[in-house]
C-alpha positions in Angstrom: 108.7 115.4 99.8 109.6 111.8 99.3 113.2 112.8 98.6 113.4 114.8 101.9 111.9 112.1 104.1 114.1 109.4 102.5 117.3 111.5 103.0 116.5 112.9 106.4 119.1 112.0 109.1 117.1 109.9 111.6 120.1 109.0 113.8 119.8 109.5 117.6 116.0 109.7 117.4 115.7 112.7 115.2 112.4 113.0 113.3 111.0 115.6 110.8 109.1 118.5 112.4 105.6 120.0 112.1 106.3 121.6 108.7 106.9 118.2 107.1 103.7 116.8 108.6 101.7 119.8 107.4 103.3 119.5 103.9 102.2 115.9 103.9 98.6 116.9 104.6 98.7 119.5 101.8 100.2 117.0 99.4 97.4 114.6 100.1 94.7 117.3 99.6 96.3 118.7 96.4 96.9 115.2 95.0 93.3 114.2 95.5 92.1 117.5 94.0 94.3 116.9 90.9 92.8 113.4 90.5 89.3 114.9 90.9 89.9 117.4 88.1 91.6 115.0 85.7 88.9 112.3 86.1 86.2 114.9 85.7 87.7 116.1 82.4 88.2 112.6 81.1 84.6 111.7 81.9 83.4 114.9 80.0 85.6 114.2 77.0 84.3 110.6 76.5 81.1 112.0 75.2 78.4 110.0 77.1 74.9 110.5 75.9 73.5 110.6 79.4 74.8 112.3 82.5 74.2 109.2 84.6 76.8 107.3 82.6 79.3 110.2 82.8 79.0 110.4 86.6 79.4 106.6 86.9 82.6 106.8 84.8 83.9 109.6 86.9 83.3 107.7 90.1 85.1 104.6 88.9 88.1 106.6 87.5 88.4 108.7 90.7 88.2 105.8 93.1 90.8 103.8 91.1 93.1 106.8 90.8 92.9 107.5 94.6 93.7 103.8 95.2 96.9 104.3 93.3 97.6 107.4 95.3 97.1 105.5 98.6 99.2 102.6 97.4 102.1 104.9 96.4 101.9 106.8 99.7 102.0 103.5 101.6 105.1 102.3 99.7 106.9 105.5 100.4 105.8 105.4 104.1 106.9 101.9 104.5 110.5 102.6 103.3 110.6 105.8 105.3 109.5 104.0 108.4 112.0 101.3 107.7 114.8 103.9 107.6 113.5 105.5 110.8 113.2 102.3 112.7 116.7 101.1 111.6 118.2 104.5 112.5 116.7 104.3 116.0 118.0 100.8 116.5 114.6 99.1 116.8 114.5 95.4 117.4 111.7 92.8 117.0 109.9 91.0 119.9 112.7 88.4 119.8 115.5 90.9 120.0 116.5 90.8 116.3 117.6 94.2 114.9 115.2 95.4 112.3 118.1 95.8 109.8 118.7 92.0 110.1 115.1 91.1 109.2 114.9 90.5 105.5 111.4 89.0 105.0 108.8 91.7 104.2 106.0 90.1 106.2 108.2 89.6 109.3 109.4 93.2 109.2 105.8 94.4 108.5 104.6 92.7 111.6 107.1 94.2 114.0 105.6 96.6 116.5 107.7 99.6 115.4 106.7 99.2 111.8 103.0 98.6 112.7 102.9 101.7 114.9 104.6 103.9 112.3 102.4 102.8 109.5 99.2 103.1 111.7 100.2 106.7 112.5 100.7 107.5 108.8 97.3 105.9 107.9 95.7 108.1 110.5 97.5 111.2 109.3 96.5 110.4 105.7 92.9 110.0 106.6 92.4 112.8 109.1 92.4 115.6 108.6 94.0 115.4 105.1 91.2 113.3 103.5 88.3 113.3 105.9 88.0 116.9 106.7 90.2 119.5 105.0 88.9 119.0 101.4 85.3 119.3 102.6 86.0 122.4 104.6 87.5 124.0 101.5 84.9 122.8 99.1 82.2 125.4 99.7 84.6 128.2 98.6 85.2 127.0 95.0 81.9 125.3 94.5 79.4 127.8 95.9 81.0 131.1 97.1 83.4 131.7 94.3 80.9 131.1 91.4 78.3 133.2 93.1 80.6 136.2 93.7 82.1 135.9 90.2 78.6 135.8 88.6 77.5 138.8 90.6 80.6 140.8 89.6 80.1 140.0 85.9 76.4 140.8 85.9 77.0 144.0 87.8 79.9 145.3 85.7 78.6 144.3 82.3 75.3 146.0 81.4 75.1 144.0 78.1 74.7 140.8 80.1 70.9 140.5 80.6 68.0 138.1 80.6 68.9 134.4 80.3 72.6 135.0 80.0 72.5 136.9 83.3 70.6 134.0 85.0 73.1 131.5 83.7 76.0 133.5 85.2 74.2 133.6 88.6 73.2 129.9 88.5 75.1 127.4 90.7 77.0 124.4 89.3 74.9 121.3 88.3 74.5 118.4 90.6 77.2 115.8 90.3 77.7 112.4 92.0 81.3 112.8 92.9 80.5 112.4 96.6 80.1 108.6 96.0 83.8 108.5 95.1 84.8 110.7 98.1 83.0 108.4 100.5 84.5 105.2 98.9 88.0 106.7 99.5 87.1 107.4 103.1 85.9 103.8 103.5 89.2 102.5 102.1 91.2 104.5 104.6 88.9 103.4 107.4 89.4 99.7 106.6 93.1 99.9 106.2 93.6 100.8 109.8 92.5 97.3 110.7 95.9 96.0 109.6 97.6 97.9 112.4 97.4 98.2 116.3 94.0 99.0 117.7 95.0 102.2 119.4 94.4 104.3 116.3 91.2 102.5 115.3 88.8 104.3 117.6 90.4 107.7 117.0 90.1 107.3 113.2 86.5 106.2 113.3 85.6 109.0 115.7 87.3 111.5 113.3 85.4 109.9 110.4 82.1 110.3 112.2 82.7 114.0 113.1 83.9 114.8 109.6 80.9 113.1 108.0 78.6 115.2 110.1 80.0 118.2 108.4 79.9 116.5 104.9 76.2 115.6 105.5 75.3 119.2 106.6 77.1 120.7 103.7 75.5 118.4 101.1 72.1 119.0 102.7 72.5 122.7 102.2 74.0 122.3 98.7 71.3 120.1 97.4 68.4 122.1 98.9 69.7 125.6 98.5 72.4 125.7 95.8 72.3 123.2 92.9 69.6 123.5 90.2 66.8 120.9 90.1 68.0 117.7 88.5 66.9 114.1 87.7 68.9 111.0 87.6 66.5 108.5 86.1 68.7 105.4 85.9 70.2 103.2 88.7 73.6 103.0 86.9 75.5 105.2 89.4 74.3 103.3 92.5 75.0 99.9 90.8 78.6 100.9 90.0 79.0 102.3 93.5 78.1 99.0 95.0 80.4 97.2 92.5 83.3 99.4 93.5 82.4 98.9 97.2 82.7 95.1 96.9 86.5 94.8 96.5 86.9 97.5 99.2 84.9 95.5 101.7 86.9 92.5 100.8 89.9 94.1 102.5 88.2 93.4 105.8 88.5 89.7 105.2 92.2 90.2 104.3 92.8 92.1 107.5 91.1 89.3 109.5 93.4 86.7 107.8 96.4 88.9 108.6 95.5 89.5 112.3 94.7 85.8 112.8 98.3 84.8 111.8 100.2 83.0 114.6 97.3 83.5 117.1 96.7 80.5 119.5 95.1 77.7 117.6 95.6 79.4 114.2 98.0 79.0 111.4 101.4 80.6 111.5 102.7 81.8 108.1 105.4 84.1 106.9 106.5 85.5 103.5 104.6 84.6 100.4 102.2 82.1 102.0 100.9 84.8 104.3 100.4 87.2 101.4 98.6 84.5 99.4 96.3 83.7 102.4 95.3 87.3 102.8 94.7 87.6 99.1 92.6 84.4 99.0 90.5 85.8 101.9 90.0 89.0 100.0 89.0 87.1 96.9 86.6 84.8 98.7 84.9 87.8 100.4 84.7 89.6 97.1 83.2 86.8 94.9 79.7 86.7 96.6 79.1 90.3 95.5 
């Protein structure tokens, strides 16, 4: 996918079609699913004594892995958007061709780059992350195990008693939803770096998607998973610990948006990056 979008001919305003956009959505879905499975297996192999610790480990690993996924996607998108904008002959507010701008922060702040990156952030979030995985989730987590268990019990008379009950039982309760929601929060906050036109659409999509997530989890907890007890506060504590640096991105966005506003500082290059990083750190430390 990266090779295709980097070698596509963007001259005369040509852009990749629907198939490329759909492929991007599926790459995001499959990539997150792979991270889900890998992190779950690692957490199982560590050998924690208590399930609370295993779930906390999974949540941390999955959140960090998805952060790397998002970062890699944004780097790819940035260079793709750069090629598109240069191919279309975009210029900055002051009339400078994009190809002649060499500072990263200056190029990042141009309207064309901001709009393209905002569109990609929205596409990454919805429906690729906010909705599609959760529409698919009931099939492998509830429907498939139930149908498979019924088939095995019905076609194998030797499977009886407790063994038959185990085949018919649903999967145990797990706390992976914390990590899912943390990823959704990350994507929601990142949109603040870009023009406000996509902000309301992204948060409306987030609200609608989370209505489905809540309804599905409500059914799953009450009607599907076996009874369970999480006696410790470890998972919630680590969830808040992971949320702290994520919320710090809001301060970084504020520092970025305040740059060159009337009565504010006007920085470019490394000083601007350092200012945004300092704002993130100062917001993060009180946690």
